[in-house]
C-alpha angles and dihedrals in degrees: 000000000000120000089223090060088079098053094101094041092050092050089057091045091059089062090047091052090059088065095054116112112263129218087259091057091050091046091055092048092048092049092048111120094219145013089259092057092047090052089050089060091048092051089072092062134068095277113110121208142134104254097202092047093046092051088056104040097028088214096157092150092062099062094033093056091043090056093046092048090055090051092052092046091053093048093048088055096052103035117097092211111042092196089073090064090041091062086077101022094054095080090061091053091053092042089056091047090053090052094047094046092049088048090053094045098044102032090229123137105245098158092121089067095061118109118206096222127112145064092283123057121242089244090055092051091047090056091049093052093044096049104022088229127106127186101175104031125093113269090244090057092049094046092049092053092046092050092048091051092047092050092049093048089053101040106014091228110157089194087069086085092063098037096050096041092051091049094049093042090061092043089052091047090053092049090055091049091049091050095049096044096199116150095220092048092047090051091049094050091046089054095046094051098037093050091044088055092048094048092046092047093052094048092046092051090050088055091047092239115178124251091252089061091052092053088053100048103035117087122241091204099080129099091250119067111249088214089059091048092051094045092052093044089082085077093052136259096289090056090052091051094048094048101042110015110036090073090060120099088254094046095110091056090050092053089058089059094065114093112235091212103041100021087225124138124239100232093187091060089044092056091048090053089070089062092047094051093046090049093051092052098044093041084075084076090076089074105031119095094190141033133047100290096086089056092051089047092055093045091049089049092052092048092051091042090058090045091052095046091050090049093051096045094048089045093051091047090054095039094241115175116268094233092054090052091050091053092051097049121112124234117293110228113247095012 
C-alpha cells in the first residue's frame, strides 16, 4: 500500500467532511424543545426521512442505518484497499453473522436485526450460515462460522454464535492490521482488542466466571497475552491493570477509573476510552494529505455522527435533560 494511492480518495473526502454535522448543528438539536424541532434541524442535512412518519413510528434506526450503509458503499467503491474500510465495517459483518447463527440455532425469526453494511451482502452471509460453505468470504469468516456451527452441533449452546464471532472478529481485525502495516492502525487495533479483553475480564470476574470461561471469551489477538491476563486476574482487575496496562500510553487515564474507596473499575468509562483513543488516532487525518488515516477519520466521524443523532432523537422523544445528553455525546470530528 502506497500513501500516494489515497491522494484522489482524500480529495473527495474533504468535500464529504464539509457535509458533516457541526457543533452548531448539534447545539441546535440539543436545544430543541421537542423531537419535532430536533428533526427540523436534521432535515437541513444529508439525512433523508419522512418527518410525519418518523414522528409516529419513531423508527430513527431505519433512516440512520440507510444513510450509513450508503456511506460505506460509496467508500468501498472508491478506496484502493478495501481492508481500510473493513476496519470499521467488519463489526457489522460479524454482527450479522451472530444474528444469522442465532436464527439458525434457535429457529427464531431475527431478520429485523440485520444491518446491510459490510463487504459481503446479507444474502451471501445467509448462504454461508445455511450451508457452512463460503466461496466469496474471507477464510477467517468461513472458519468462524464453521466452528460456531460445529460447537452448537456438539453442545447445543446458542451462545456459541456470540463467543465464536467475537473471537474471529478480533482475529480478522488483527489480520487486516498485519496486512496494512501502518503504525497508527496497528496502535488502534491493539487498543481495541486489549481494552476489550480488559473490559470482558472485569465483567467476568464480577460475575465469578471460571478460568475456563475466560480462556474462551478473551481474544488471543491483542498485544497482551490472554494467559498473562488470566493468571494475574487472581489478584483482581486493578492488579491486572497495574501490571499490564499502566505502562501503555493511555495508562494514566486507566488509573483514574479505579475507585479509591472500593478499588473497583468503572467499565462504562473503560468502554468509552476505546472511542477516545480511536478518535485521537484518526483525528490525525485532519492534517494528512496522503495515506489511509483521513478515510478512517471520516468513517469514524460518520459513525459517531449517527451515534450522536440517535442519542439526541431518543433523548428528545423521552424528554431527557439537555445537559445529560451533552455528557453522553461522543467526540465531534474536528472540534
